[in-house]
C-alpha positions as CSV (number, residue, x, y, z in Angstrom):
1,M,-48.1,-154.7,79.3
2,V,-46.5,-157.8,77.6
3,V,-46.1,-157.3,73.9
4,E,-46.1,-160.4,71.7
5,R,-43.2,-160.4,69.4
6,F,-42.9,-162.0,66.0
7,D,-40.3,-162.1,63.2
8,V,-42.9,-162.0,60.5
9,V,-46.6,-161.2,60.6
10,I,-48.7,-162.2,57.5
11,I,-52.1,-160.6,57.0
12,G,-54.5,-163.0,55.2
13,A,-54.7,-166.8,55.4
14,G,-55.6,-167.5,51.8
15,I,-53.4,-169.7,49.7
16,I,-50.9,-167.0,48.9
17,G,-50.4,-166.1,52.6
18,L,-50.1,-169.7,53.6
19,S,-47.7,-170.4,50.7
20,V,-45.5,-167.5,51.8
21,A,-45.4,-168.7,55.4
22,R,-44.5,-172.2,54.1
23,A,-41.6,-170.9,52.0
24,L,-40.3,-168.7,54.8
25,K,-40.3,-171.5,57.3
26,T,-38.7,-173.9,54.8
27,R,-35.9,-171.4,54.1
28,Q,-35.4,-170.2,57.7
29,P,-37.0,-172.6,60.2
30,S,-36.1,-170.4,63.2
31,L,-38.5,-167.7,62.2
32,K,-41.4,-167.0,64.5
33,I,-44.3,-166.4,62.1
34,L,-47.9,-165.4,62.7
35,V,-50.6,-165.5,60.1
36,C,-53.7,-163.4,60.9
37,E,-57.1,-164.0,59.3
38,K,-60.1,-161.8,59.8
39,E,-62.6,-164.7,59.0
40,A,-63.5,-167.6,61.3
41,S,-61.3,-170.0,59.2
42,A,-58.6,-169.7,56.5
43,G,-59.3,-169.1,52.8
44,L,-63.0,-168.4,52.9
45,H,-62.8,-165.9,50.0
46,A,-61.0,-166.3,46.6
47,S,-58.9,-169.3,47.7
48,S,-61.8,-171.6,48.2
49,R,-64.2,-170.1,45.7
50,N,-62.1,-170.5,42.6
51,S,-62.6,-173.1,39.9
52,G,-60.0,-175.5,41.2
53,V,-58.3,-175.7,37.8
54,L,-54.5,-176.2,37.7
55,H,-53.8,-174.0,34.7
56,A,-50.9,-175.0,32.4
57,G,-49.5,-171.5,31.9
58,F,-49.9,-170.8,28.2
59,Y,-52.2,-167.7,28.4
60,Y,-49.6,-165.3,29.8
61,S,-47.0,-163.1,28.3
62,P,-43.6,-164.9,28.3
63,E,-41.9,-162.2,30.3
64,S,-44.6,-162.1,33.0
65,L,-44.4,-163.5,36.5
66,K,-47.7,-165.3,35.8
67,A,-46.1,-167.3,32.9
68,K,-43.2,-168.5,35.1
69,F,-45.1,-169.2,38.3
70,C,-48.1,-170.8,36.6
71,R,-45.9,-173.3,34.7
72,D,-43.9,-174.2,37.8
73,G,-46.9,-174.0,40.1
74,N,-48.8,-176.5,38.0
75,R,-46.1,-179.0,38.7
76,Q,-45.5,-178.2,42.3
77,L,-49.2,-178.1,43.2
78,R,-49.8,-181.4,41.4
79,E,-46.9,-182.9,43.5
80,F,-48.3,-181.5,46.7
81,I,-51.8,-182.8,45.9
82,Q,-50.6,-186.3,45.1
83,K,-48.4,-186.4,48.2
84,K,-51.4,-185.5,50.4
85,N,-53.7,-187.9,48.5
86,L,-56.1,-185.1,47.7
87,P,-58.6,-185.2,44.8
88,L,-56.9,-184.7,41.4
89,L,-58.5,-185.1,38.0
90,Q,-55.7,-185.2,35.4
91,I,-58.1,-184.7,32.4
92,G,-56.5,-182.0,30.4
93,K,-58.1,-179.2,28.4
94,V,-59.1,-178.4,24.8
95,V,-59.2,-174.8,23.5
96,V,-61.5,-174.6,20.5
97,T,-62.3,-171.9,17.9
98,Q,-65.4,-170.6,16.2
99,S,-64.0,-168.6,13.3
100,K,-61.1,-167.9,11.0
101,E,-60.2,-164.9,13.1
102,E,-60.1,-167.1,16.2
103,E,-57.8,-169.6,14.4
104,I,-55.2,-166.8,14.1
105,R,-55.5,-166.1,17.8
106,L,-55.2,-169.9,18.5
107,I,-51.9,-170.0,16.6
108,K,-50.6,-167.1,18.6
109,L,-51.7,-168.8,21.8
110,F,-49.9,-172.0,20.9
111,D,-46.7,-170.1,20.1
112,R,-46.9,-168.3,23.4
113,G,-47.4,-171.6,25.3
114,I,-44.4,-173.1,23.6
115,T,-42.3,-170.0,24.4
116,N,-43.5,-170.4,28.1
117,G,-42.2,-174.0,28.2
118,V,-45.7,-175.5,28.4
119,H,-46.6,-178.9,26.9
120,L,-49.1,-178.2,24.2
121,E,-50.3,-179.8,21.0
122,F,-51.8,-178.0,18.0
123,L,-54.2,-180.4,16.3
124,P,-56.7,-180.5,13.4
125,A,-60.4,-180.6,14.0
126,K,-60.7,-184.3,12.9
127,E,-58.6,-185.2,16.0
128,L,-61.0,-183.5,18.5
129,Q,-63.2,-186.6,18.8
130,K,-60.3,-188.5,20.5
131,F,-60.1,-185.9,23.3
132,E,-63.6,-184.5,23.6
133,P,-66.4,-186.0,21.4
134,L,-69.0,-183.4,22.5
135,A,-66.9,-180.3,21.6
136,V,-66.7,-178.6,18.2
137,T,-64.1,-176.4,16.6
138,H,-63.6,-174.4,13.4
139,E,-60.4,-175.9,11.9
140,N,-57.9,-176.7,14.7
141,F,-57.7,-176.9,18.5
142,L,-55.2,-176.9,21.3
143,W,-54.7,-179.9,23.6
144,S,-53.3,-179.1,27.1
145,P,-52.5,-182.4,28.8
146,T,-51.1,-180.8,32.0
147,T,-54.3,-178.9,32.9
148,A,-56.0,-180.6,35.8
149,V,-58.6,-180.1,38.5
150,S,-58.5,-180.4,42.3
151,D,-60.5,-179.3,45.3
152,P,-59.3,-175.8,46.5
153,R,-60.7,-176.2,50.0
154,S,-58.9,-179.6,50.6
155,V,-55.6,-178.1,49.3
156,L,-55.9,-175.1,51.6
157,I,-56.6,-177.3,54.7
158,A,-53.6,-179.5,53.9
159,L,-51.4,-176.5,53.4
160,A,-52.5,-175.0,56.7
161,E,-51.9,-178.3,58.5
162,D,-48.4,-178.5,57.0
163,I,-47.3,-175.0,58.2
164,T,-48.8,-175.3,61.7
165,S,-47.0,-178.6,62.1
166,V,-43.7,-176.8,61.8
167,G,-44.5,-174.0,64.1
168,V,-46.3,-171.3,62.1
169,E,-49.2,-169.9,64.0
170,I,-52.6,-169.1,62.3
171,R,-55.0,-167.0,64.2
172,C,-58.5,-166.6,62.8
173,S,-61.2,-164.1,63.7
174,S,-58.2,-161.7,64.0
175,H,-58.7,-157.9,63.5
176,V,-55.4,-156.1,62.8
177,S,-55.3,-152.3,62.9
178,N,-53.1,-149.3,63.7
179,F,-50.2,-150.4,61.6
180,S,-46.7,-149.0,61.9
181,D,-43.3,-150.1,60.6
182,S,-42.9,-152.5,63.5
183,K,-46.2,-152.7,65.5
184,A,-49.9,-153.2,65.1
185,I,-53.0,-153.8,67.3
186,L,-54.3,-157.4,67.1
187,N,-57.7,-157.8,68.7
188,G,-57.0,-155.0,71.1
189,E,-53.5,-156.1,72.0
190,E,-50.2,-154.7,70.7
191,I,-47.9,-157.0,68.7
192,S,-44.5,-156.3,67.3
193,F,-42.8,-157.6,64.2
194,K,-39.6,-157.3,62.2
195,H,-41.5,-157.5,58.9
196,L,-45.2,-157.5,57.9
197,I,-46.4,-159.3,54.7
198,N,-49.7,-158.2,53.3
199,T,-51.5,-161.0,51.4
200,A,-55.0,-159.7,52.2
201,G,-56.5,-160.3,48.7
202,S,-59.3,-157.9,48.0
203,Q,-58.2,-155.7,51.0
204,A,-54.5,-155.7,50.1
205,D,-54.4,-152.2,48.6
206,R,-56.1,-150.7,51.7
207,I,-53.5,-152.2,54.0
208,A,-50.7,-151.2,51.6
209,H,-51.9,-147.6,51.6
210,E,-51.5,-147.5,55.4
211,F,-47.8,-148.0,54.8
212,D,-47.7,-145.5,52.0
213,V,-47.2,-148.3,49.5
214,G,-49.2,-148.8,46.3
215,K,-50.9,-145.5,46.3
216,N,-51.2,-145.6,42.5
217,Y,-53.4,-148.7,42.7
218,S,-57.0,-149.6,43.7
219,M,-59.2,-152.6,43.5
220,L,-62.1,-153.1,41.2
221,P,-64.2,-156.2,42.0
222,F,-65.9,-158.6,39.5
223,M,-68.4,-161.3,40.5
224,G,-67.7,-164.7,39.0
225,M,-70.5,-167.2,39.0
226,Y,-70.9,-170.7,37.5
227,R,-73.9,-172.8,36.7
228,Y,-73.6,-176.6,37.1
229,V,-75.3,-179.9,36.4
230,E,-74.4,-183.5,37.3
231,E,-71.8,-185.0,35.0
232,V,-74.2,-187.8,34.0
233,K,-76.3,-185.2,32.1
234,L,-73.3,-183.9,30.1
235,P,-70.5,-186.5,30.2
236,L,-67.5,-184.4,29.2
237,R,-64.1,-186.0,29.2
238,T,-62.1,-182.9,29.5
239,L,-62.3,-179.1,30.1
240,V,-63.4,-177.1,27.1
241,Y,-62.4,-173.4,26.6
242,P,-62.7,-170.8,23.9
243,V,-59.8,-168.7,22.6
244,P,-59.6,-165.8,25.0
245,H,-60.3,-162.3,23.7
246,T,-57.3,-160.1,23.2
247,L,-58.6,-157.1,25.1
248,N,-60.9,-158.7,27.8
249,P,-58.8,-159.9,30.7
250,F,-61.1,-162.8,31.4
251,L,-61.1,-166.3,29.7
252,G,-64.7,-166.3,28.4
253,V,-67.5,-168.8,29.0
254,H,-66.1,-172.3,29.3
255,F,-66.7,-175.8,30.7
256,T,-64.9,-177.2,33.7
257,L,-65.3,-180.4,35.6
258,T,-65.2,-181.0,39.3
259,F,-63.8,-183.8,41.5
260,N,-67.3,-184.5,42.7
261,K,-68.7,-185.2,39.2
262,L,-70.2,-181.9,38.3
263,V,-70.0,-180.0,35.0
264,K,-69.8,-176.2,35.2
265,I,-70.4,-173.5,32.7
266,G,-69.2,-169.9,33.2
267,P,-68.0,-167.9,34.9
268,T,-69.5,-164.5,34.7
269,A,-67.2,-161.5,35.3
270,I,-69.8,-158.9,36.4
271,P,-68.6,-155.6,37.7
272,V,-69.9,-155.1,41.3
273,V,-69.3,-152.5,43.9
274,G,-68.4,-154.6,47.0
275,R,-65.1,-156.4,47.5
276,E,-67.0,-159.2,49.2
277,Q,-70.3,-158.7,47.4
278,Y,-71.5,-162.3,46.8
279,K,-75.0,-161.2,46.0
280,L,-75.9,-158.4,43.6
281,M,-78.4,-156.9,46.1
282,S,-76.3,-157.4,49.3
283,K,-75.4,-154.6,51.6
284,I,-72.4,-152.6,50.4
285,D,-69.8,-150.9,52.6
286,I,-69.5,-147.1,51.8
287,A,-65.7,-147.5,51.6
288,D,-66.2,-150.0,48.8
289,V,-68.5,-147.7,47.0
290,K,-65.9,-144.9,47.1
291,S,-62.9,-147.0,46.0
292,T,-64.9,-148.8,43.2
293,L,-66.0,-145.4,41.8
294,H,-62.5,-144.2,42.0
295,S,-61.2,-147.3,40.2
296,S,-63.9,-147.1,37.6
297,F,-63.3,-143.5,36.8
298,A,-59.6,-144.2,36.3
299,L,-60.4,-147.1,34.0
300,S,-62.7,-144.9,32.0
301,K,-59.9,-142.4,31.4
302,G,-57.5,-145.0,30.2
303,S,-57.3,-146.5,26.6
304,H,-56.5,-150.1,27.5
305,H,-59.9,-151.4,28.8
306,S,-63.5,-150.3,28.6
307,L,-65.5,-151.0,31.7
308,I,-68.7,-150.3,29.7
309,E,-67.7,-152.9,27.1
310,I,-66.8,-155.4,29.8
311,A,-70.1,-154.8,31.5
312,R,-72.0,-155.0,28.2
313,S,-70.5,-158.4,27.5
314,E,-70.7,-159.8,31.0
315,F,-74.1,-158.7,32.5
316,P,-76.1,-160.9,30.0
317,K,-74.3,-163.9,31.5
318,Y,-76.2,-163.5,34.7
319,S,-79.0,-165.1,32.7
320,T,-78.8,-168.9,32.7
321,K,-80.4,-169.0,29.2
322,F,-77.8,-166.7,27.8
323,L,-74.9,-168.6,29.4
324,I,-76.2,-171.9,28.0
325,R,-76.5,-170.3,24.5
326,E,-72.9,-169.1,24.7
327,S,-71.5,-172.4,26.0
328,S,-73.4,-174.3,23.4
329,K,-71.1,-172.8,20.8
330,L,-68.4,-174.9,22.2
331,V,-70.4,-178.0,23.2
332,P,-73.7,-178.0,21.2
333,S,-75.4,-180.7,23.3
334,A,-75.3,-178.4,26.3
335,S,-78.4,-176.7,24.8
336,K,-80.4,-179.8,25.4
337,V,-79.5,-180.1,29.1
338,S,-81.9,-178.8,31.8
339,G,-81.7,-178.4,35.5
340,W,-78.7,-176.0,35.7
341,K,-78.1,-174.8,39.2
342,V,-76.1,-171.8,40.5
343,K,-72.8,-172.4,42.4
344,P,-71.8,-169.9,45.2
345,P,-70.0,-167.0,43.4
346,G,-66.5,-165.7,44.0
347,I,-65.0,-162.2,43.6
348,R,-62.1,-161.5,41.4
349,S,-60.5,-158.3,42.8
350,Q,-58.8,-156.8,39.8
351,L,-56.2,-154.2,40.5
352,V,-56.4,-150.9,38.5
353,N,-53.5,-148.6,37.8
354,L,-55.0,-145.2,38.7
355,Q,-52.5,-143.3,36.6
356,S,-52.7,-145.3,33.3
357,G,-56.3,-146.5,33.8
358,E,-55.2,-150.0,33.0
359,L,-56.2,-153.3,34.6
360,V,-53.0,-154.8,36.0
361,Q,-52.5,-158.1,34.3
362,D,-49.5,-159.5,36.1
363,F,-48.8,-160.4,39.7
364,L,-47.6,-157.3,41.6
365,V,-45.6,-157.1,44.8
366,E,-44.4,-153.8,46.3
367,G,-42.3,-153.2,49.4
368,G,-42.0,-150.7,52.2
369,A,-39.2,-150.3,54.7
370,H,-40.4,-153.2,56.9
371,S,-43.3,-154.5,54.9
372,T,-44.1,-156.4,51.7
373,H,-47.4,-156.1,49.9
374,V,-49.0,-158.6,47.4
375,L,-51.2,-156.1,45.5
376,N,-52.2,-158.4,42.6
377,A,-52.4,-162.2,42.7
378,V,-55.6,-163.0,40.7
379,S,-55.9,-166.0,38.4
380,P,-53.8,-168.1,38.1
381,G,-53.0,-167.2,41.7
382,W,-54.2,-170.5,43.0
383,T,-52.1,-172.6,40.6
384,S,-49.1,-170.3,41.0
385,A,-49.2,-170.1,44.8
386,L,-46.3,-172.3,45.8
387,P,-43.6,-170.8,43.6
388,F,-45.0,-167.3,44.0
389,G,-44.9,-167.7,47.8
390,D,-41.3,-168.6,47.5
391,H,-40.7,-165.6,45.3
392,V,-42.2,-163.3,48.0
393,A,-40.3,-165.1,50.8
394,V,-36.9,-164.5,49.1
395,K,-37.7,-160.8,48.8
396,V,-38.6,-160.7,52.5
397,L,-35.6,-162.7,53.7
398,G,-33.4,-160.3,51.8
399,S,-34.7,-157.4,54.0
400,L,-34.7,-159.1,57.4
């Protein structure tokens, strides 16, 4: 039996997997790299279901990987998009407040952004009309000029074309099983590799566990859903966000724009059972049920986050009426708009530390003897993908 041999096998052809392949091939062109994807085409899950926002990088702790890679990723992804002539709305973002308490958090957010090296402006309410006439704020607001919007699917396709043109092979509809340190079964045939990289997104922890890596972590899925109307009904100039809550890991109900002239409100962050559960009543895999219960139990024992409180704040957002009411606090005229439609949802697979009961906030990469596992790369994973991919590639090349 002829065994196919590769230097590197990457599991998962989302934007992280493709970015890692790109970085590896750039740094060491002689590598024979295979990217395996279980779906019929690349990036059908989180990579093409996200908001398409190029985040600036001011939300994240200065010492975090997210802060570094989001700031650098914003620039690198923008350059890639412009080079490929892909859709890009360079429209910026305002962060507004509703109370004195939120003003205090706004100052802290501004200070964090400046520490992170992000271009931000702290401005009084009277200046808001210049940036977004439809928005309101308590006393001050933040202006983020480097926040932008693109089309995730177009970016993914261009990235896939780039790496295949230099010899990286992408195989879709690929089922990989029976992992060992140097071999696996791909669609019934044995393959060998010097190193395996796990960028499987919502399934990453399961693959890592087969290598005895990341046993202290498990995924907890949240469904994110937006409502939208045509831009002509609500002609916003820029994105409008609230100040994020200090304990909730999500950014709250906000307004985003799309390259095809839609205005979105959302998202929800509704706890669900299935890792690919895009409908609340869809069929659930029993393995998902077990792992979600395990993660939820661990979270309930910790003191950092309350799943009950998250659910209590998020489930009402499933109602369009509630979502409109919340968003109208930022843009009052949204309450007069009708005809909101539902966009296809996405799943945010949030990693839980089973020992501490904490939602893992930063990117997390752990390695085995001949494997590397990206266990956590949620938002701003799309914005951060190019420099984060290079970070993973450097780790891998050091072990090859």
